[in-house]
C-alpha positions as CSV (number, residue, x, y, z in Angstrom):
1,M,4.8,7.2,18.1
2,K,6.1,9.3,15.3
3,A,3.7,11.9,13.8
4,V,4.0,15.0,11.7
5,V,2.5,17.8,13.7
6,L,1.3,21.3,12.5
7,R,1.7,23.7,15.4
8,S,1.1,26.9,13.5
9,F,-0.7,27.6,10.2
10,G,1.4,28.8,7.3
11,E,4.3,27.5,5.2
12,A,5.1,23.9,4.4
13,G,8.1,24.0,6.8
14,N,5.7,24.2,9.7
15,L,5.1,20.5,9.3
16,K,7.5,18.8,11.7
17,M,8.0,15.2,12.9
18,E,7.5,14.8,16.7
19,N,7.1,12.0,19.2
20,V,3.5,11.9,20.5
21,P,1.5,9.4,22.6
22,V,-0.2,6.5,20.8
23,P,-4.0,7.2,21.0
24,R,-6.5,4.7,22.3
25,P,-9.7,3.7,20.6
26,G,-13.1,4.4,22.3
27,R,-16.5,3.0,21.7
28,G,-17.2,2.4,18.0
29,E,-13.5,3.1,17.1
30,V,-10.4,1.1,16.1
31,L,-6.7,1.9,16.2
32,L,-5.1,1.7,12.8
33,K,-1.4,1.1,12.2
34,V,-1.0,3.5,9.3
35,H,0.8,2.0,6.3
36,A,0.2,4.9,3.9
37,C,-1.4,8.3,3.7
38,G,-2.0,10.3,0.6
39,V,-1.1,14.0,0.3
40,C,-4.1,16.0,-1.1
41,Y,-4.3,19.7,-2.0
42,H,-7.0,19.8,0.7
43,D,-4.1,19.2,3.1
44,V,-2.2,22.2,1.7
45,I,-5.3,24.5,2.1
46,N,-5.7,23.1,5.7
47,R,-2.0,23.8,6.5
48,R,-2.3,27.4,5.4
49,G,-5.2,27.9,7.9
50,N,-8.0,28.3,5.4
51,L,-10.3,25.6,6.8
52,P,-12.0,27.0,9.9
53,R,-12.8,23.8,11.6
54,T,-9.1,22.9,12.1
55,S,-7.3,24.1,15.2
56,V,-3.6,23.6,16.0
57,P,-1.7,21.6,17.0
58,A,-3.1,19.3,14.3
59,I,-2.1,16.0,12.6
60,L,-3.3,16.3,9.0
61,G,-4.2,13.6,6.5
62,H,-7.5,12.2,5.4
63,E,-6.2,9.6,2.9
64,A,-5.0,6.9,5.3
65,A,-4.9,3.1,4.9
66,G,-3.8,0.7,7.5
67,E,-4.3,-2.4,9.6
68,V,-6.5,-2.6,12.7
69,V,-4.3,-3.3,15.7
70,E,-6.8,-2.6,18.5
71,V,-10.6,-2.6,18.6
72,G,-12.5,-0.3,21.0
73,P,-15.4,-1.4,23.2
74,E,-18.8,-1.9,21.6
75,T,-17.3,-2.1,18.1
76,P,-18.9,-5.2,16.5
77,G,-17.8,-6.5,13.1
78,W,-14.2,-5.4,13.4
79,K,-11.1,-7.4,14.5
80,T,-7.4,-7.0,14.6
81,G,-5.8,-7.6,11.3
82,D,-8.6,-6.1,9.3
83,R,-7.5,-3.8,6.4
84,A,-9.2,-0.4,6.3
85,A,-9.1,3.0,4.5
86,T,-10.6,6.2,5.7
87,L,-13.5,8.3,4.3
88,Q,-12.8,12.0,4.2
89,R,-15.6,12.7,6.7
90,L,-18.2,11.0,8.8
91,S,-22.0,11.0,8.8
92,C,-24.5,9.9,11.4
93,G,-26.4,7.5,9.1
94,E,-29.7,8.3,10.8
95,C,-30.8,11.8,9.8
96,A,-33.1,12.6,7.0
97,L,-30.3,13.5,4.6
98,C,-28.4,10.3,5.4
99,K,-31.5,8.2,4.9
100,V,-31.9,9.4,1.3
101,G,-28.2,8.8,0.5
102,R,-27.0,12.4,1.0
103,N,-24.5,11.4,3.7
104,S,-22.0,14.1,2.6
105,L,-24.5,16.7,3.7
106,C,-25.0,15.3,7.2
107,K,-24.8,17.9,10.0
108,N,-25.2,15.6,13.0
109,D,-21.7,14.1,12.6
110,N,-19.6,15.7,9.9
111,R,-16.2,15.4,11.4
112,F,-13.3,15.3,8.9
113,F,-10.0,13.4,9.3
114,G,-7.2,15.8,9.6
115,E,-9.5,18.5,10.9
116,E,-11.6,17.7,13.9
117,L,-10.1,14.2,13.9
118,P,-6.4,13.5,14.0
119,G,-5.3,12.3,10.6
120,G,-2.9,9.9,9.0
121,Y,0.4,11.8,9.0
122,S,1.4,9.4,11.8
123,Q,2.3,5.8,12.7
124,F,-1.1,5.2,14.4
125,M,-4.5,6.8,14.3
126,V,-7.9,6.3,15.9
127,A,-10.8,6.0,13.5
128,P,-14.5,5.7,14.1
129,V,-15.6,2.6,12.1
130,A,-18.4,4.7,10.6
131,G,-15.6,6.5,8.7
132,L,-13.9,3.4,7.3
133,G,-14.1,1.2,4.2
134,R,-12.7,-2.4,4.0
135,V,-9.7,-2.7,1.8
136,P,-9.5,-5.8,-0.5
137,A,-6.4,-8.0,0.2
138,S,-5.2,-7.5,-3.4
139,L,-4.7,-3.7,-3.1
140,P,-1.3,-2.3,-2.1
141,W,-1.4,0.1,0.8
142,E,-0.3,3.1,-1.2
143,E,-3.2,2.6,-3.6
144,A,-5.7,1.9,-0.9
145,A,-4.8,5.1,0.8
146,T,-5.6,7.2,-2.2
147,V,-8.8,5.5,-3.4
148,C,-11.4,7.4,-1.3
149,C,-10.3,10.9,-2.2
150,T,-9.5,10.2,-5.8
151,T,-11.7,7.5,-7.2
152,G,-14.3,7.9,-4.5
153,T,-14.6,11.6,-5.2
154,A,-14.8,10.8,-9.0
155,V,-17.7,8.3,-8.3
156,H,-19.5,11.0,-6.3
157,T,-18.8,13.7,-9.0
158,V,-19.1,11.8,-12.3
159,R,-21.8,9.4,-11.4
160,T,-23.8,10.6,-8.4
161,R,-23.8,14.3,-9.1
162,A,-23.1,14.8,-12.9
163,K,-24.8,11.6,-14.0
164,V,-22.6,11.3,-17.0
165,R,-24.2,9.4,-19.9
166,A,-22.6,7.5,-22.8
167,G,-22.0,9.8,-25.8
168,E,-21.6,13.0,-23.8
169,T,-18.5,15.2,-23.9
170,V,-16.9,15.9,-20.5
171,L,-14.4,18.6,-19.7
172,I,-12.1,18.1,-16.7
173,T,-10.0,21.0,-15.3
174,G,-7.0,20.3,-13.1
175,A,-7.1,16.9,-14.7
176,S,-3.6,15.7,-13.8
177,G,-4.3,15.5,-10.1
178,G,-5.6,12.4,-8.3
179,V,-9.3,13.3,-8.6
180,G,-8.8,14.4,-12.2
181,L,-7.1,11.2,-13.4
182,S,-9.8,9.1,-11.7
183,S,-12.5,11.3,-13.2
184,V,-11.0,10.9,-16.7
185,Q,-10.9,7.1,-16.3
186,L,-14.4,6.9,-14.9
187,A,-16.0,9.1,-17.5
188,K,-14.4,7.0,-20.2
189,L,-15.6,3.8,-18.5
190,D,-19.1,5.2,-18.6
191,G,-18.9,6.0,-22.3
192,A,-18.1,9.7,-22.5
193,R,-15.7,11.6,-24.7
194,V,-13.2,13.3,-22.3
195,I,-11.4,16.6,-22.8
196,A,-8.7,17.1,-20.1
197,V,-7.1,20.5,-19.3
198,T,-3.6,20.8,-17.7
199,S,-1.2,23.7,-17.2
200,G,1.9,21.5,-17.2
201,E,3.5,19.9,-20.3
202,A,5.0,17.1,-18.2
203,K,1.5,16.0,-17.2
204,V,0.1,15.5,-20.7
205,Q,1.3,11.9,-21.1
206,A,-0.3,10.8,-17.8
207,L,-3.7,12.2,-19.0
208,K,-3.3,10.3,-22.3
209,D,-2.4,7.2,-20.4
210,A,-5.6,7.6,-18.3
211,G,-7.6,7.6,-21.5
212,A,-8.4,11.3,-22.2
213,D,-9.5,11.7,-25.8
214,E,-8.2,15.3,-26.0
215,V,-5.6,17.0,-23.8
216,I,-5.5,20.8,-23.8
217,L,-2.2,22.3,-22.5
218,S,-3.1,25.7,-21.3
219,R,-0.4,27.4,-19.2
220,G,-2.5,30.5,-18.8
221,L,-5.7,28.6,-18.2
222,D,-7.5,30.4,-21.1
223,F,-8.8,27.2,-22.7
224,A,-12.4,28.0,-23.6
225,A,-11.7,28.9,-27.2
226,E,-9.8,25.7,-27.7
227,V,-12.6,23.7,-26.2
228,R,-15.1,25.3,-28.5
229,K,-12.8,24.5,-31.5
230,R,-12.4,20.9,-30.5
231,T,-16.2,20.5,-30.1
232,K,-16.9,22.3,-33.5
233,G,-18.5,25.1,-31.6
234,A,-20.9,22.9,-29.7
235,G,-19.3,23.1,-26.2
236,V,-19.3,20.3,-23.6
237,D,-22.2,18.6,-21.9
238,V,-20.5,18.2,-18.5
239,A,-17.7,20.0,-16.8
240,V,-15.9,18.6,-13.8
241,E,-14.5,21.7,-12.2
242,I,-11.5,20.7,-10.0
243,V,-9.5,23.9,-10.0
244,G,-12.3,26.3,-9.0
245,S,-12.0,30.0,-9.1
246,A,-9.0,30.2,-11.4
247,T,-10.8,28.3,-14.2
248,F,-14.5,28.8,-13.5
249,D,-15.1,31.6,-16.0
250,Q,-13.4,29.6,-18.8
251,T,-15.3,26.5,-17.9
252,M,-18.7,28.4,-18.1
253,K,-17.7,29.7,-21.5
254,S,-17.0,26.1,-22.6
255,M,-20.5,24.8,-21.9
256,A,-23.1,23.5,-24.4
257,P,-26.7,24.5,-23.9
258,G,-28.3,22.4,-21.1
259,G,-24.8,21.6,-19.8
260,R,-24.0,20.6,-16.2
261,V,-21.0,22.1,-14.3
262,V,-20.0,20.1,-11.2
263,V,-17.8,22.1,-8.9
264,V,-15.6,19.8,-6.7
265,G,-12.5,21.8,-6.1
266,N,-11.5,25.4,-5.3
267,L,-7.7,25.2,-4.9
268,E,-7.1,28.9,-4.1
269,S,-10.3,29.3,-2.1
270,G,-11.2,32.3,-4.3
271,L,-14.5,33.9,-5.3
272,V,-15.9,34.0,-8.9
273,Q,-18.0,36.3,-10.9
274,L,-21.1,34.7,-12.5
275,N,-23.0,36.1,-15.4
276,P,-26.6,35.1,-14.7
277,G,-27.6,35.7,-18.3
278,L,-25.3,32.9,-19.5
279,V,-26.9,30.5,-17.0
280,I,-30.4,31.6,-18.1
281,V,-30.1,31.5,-21.9
282,K,-28.2,28.2,-21.9
283,E,-30.3,26.7,-19.0
284,L,-27.0,25.6,-17.3
285,E,-26.9,23.6,-14.1
286,I,-24.3,24.4,-11.5
287,L,-23.9,21.5,-9.0
288,G,-21.7,21.1,-6.0
289,A,-19.9,17.9,-5.1
290,Y,-18.5,17.4,-1.6
291,A,-17.5,14.2,0.1
292,T,-17.5,10.5,-0.7
293,T,-20.1,8.3,1.0
294,Q,-19.4,4.9,2.4
295,Q,-21.2,3.2,-0.5
296,E,-19.2,5.3,-3.0
297,L,-15.9,4.3,-1.2
298,D,-16.9,0.6,-1.5
299,E,-17.6,1.1,-5.2
300,A,-14.2,2.9,-5.7
301,L,-12.3,0.1,-3.9
302,R,-14.1,-2.4,-6.1
303,L,-13.3,-0.5,-9.3
304,T,-9.6,-0.3,-8.3
305,A,-9.3,-3.9,-7.2
306,T,-10.9,-5.1,-10.4
307,G,-8.8,-2.8,-12.7
308,G,-11.7,-0.6,-13.9
309,V,-9.8,2.4,-12.5
310,R,-6.2,2.6,-11.6
311,Q,-4.5,4.8,-9.0
312,F,-1.7,7.1,-10.2
313,V,0.7,7.0,-7.3
314,T,3.6,9.2,-8.4
315,D,5.9,8.7,-5.5
316,K,6.1,7.1,-2.0
317,V,7.7,9.5,0.4
318,P,9.0,8.9,4.0
319,L,6.6,10.6,6.5
320,A,9.5,12.8,7.7
321,E,9.4,14.5,4.3
322,A,5.8,15.7,4.5
323,A,6.9,19.3,4.2
324,R,8.8,18.6,1.0
325,A,5.7,16.7,-0.3
326,H,3.6,19.8,0.3
327,F,6.1,22.0,-1.5
328,R,6.1,19.8,-4.5
329,L,2.3,19.8,-4.6
330,E,2.0,23.6,-4.3
331,N,4.5,24.1,-7.1
332,R,2.6,21.8,-9.5
333,E,5.4,19.3,-9.7
334,V,3.1,16.3,-9.3
335,A,0.8,14.4,-11.7
336,G,-1.2,11.9,-9.6
337,R,-0.7,11.4,-5.9
338,L,2.2,11.5,-3.5
339,V,1.9,9.0,-0.6
340,L,3.6,9.3,2.8
341,V,4.9,6.1,4.3
342,P,5.4,6.1,8.1
343,P,8.5,4.4,9.6
344,E,7.9,0.9,10.9
345,A,6.5,1.0,14.4
C-alpha cells in the first residue's frame, strides 16, 4: 500500500510517500480503508520530534475516517462495510478514571494514533475498535475525518471542562483553526457571546461565518487591552486557550473575576510565566483539556450530521502532498482543516 512515512524528525520534507505492507488486524481490531485523514498541528509537532512517545519510522495522522474492509478475531459488533472515524487516543474503559468518565486520563491504555499506533497517512490502517466511532451515512468522508479532533475536542473543552453557560462571554485564541472554529460554533450554540482572536486578516471572515460575535485581528497577539475594551472593562468569563505559550499571558490579563481558562493547545511547546497573585485575587481557575472520549466523539458526529456544528474543510489534498500540507499549516496559510486523500487502492 501507499503510505507517507516519516523516517527522521525535522522539516516537512521528511514526509515521503513509500510502498509498505498492508497491515493485518488482530483481536479487537479492524482494517480500515482510509478515505480521508485530517492534518492537525499536533502532526506538525509530532513531525518535529517534540512528542516523546513517537519513534521513527512512523506513519502520522490521528484524524482518519474510512471503511472497514477486514475484521480481526474476537471483534464483535463490527463488519465489513461499516463506516468509522478514529479517536485521538485509546482508553481501557475499566480503570477508576475511565469508570467516572475521565477516559482521556487513562494510563492503562493511552495509545495515540500516529504515535504508538500507525496513523491515517496511508491507504489502509489497523484500528482497535475501542478507538473508533461510527460515522453516519450522511457525512462526507472528509468531514468525518476531522470531527473528532475539531468538534470532539470542542465538546470536551467547551462543555465537559469549561461548562460554558448561556450568557457568558467566551474568548477563543487561535480561533481560525479546526478546534477554534468548532469551539466558536459550540459556544454560540450553548448561548455564549464569543470573542475570537486571530493573527491573520484572511481568516476573519471564516470566524464571522462560524458565528463569532466579535473578531479581534491581532498580528502581534497583544489582544488583552482590546478584549477589556470590548467587554467594557469586565473581561471574559471563559477562555479557550488553543495557542498556548504565545498567548497565555494576554489571555490571563483578559479574564473577569472568577473566570475559567481552559488550556487545550500549546502550538510551540513553550513554557509560560504565571503571576500567582492574579490567580489569587481573581480566584481564577486554570483547567487542562486533553483528548476526546468516545461519548464526546459520538456527540460530535451527531452535532455535525444534524447541522448543529459544521466542519470547515479548507482543502482536500492528495496524500502525496502531505509535506506541502504541513508547510501550509506551519506558515498560517490555513483557516479550518486540510484533509489528505489517499489514492484509490
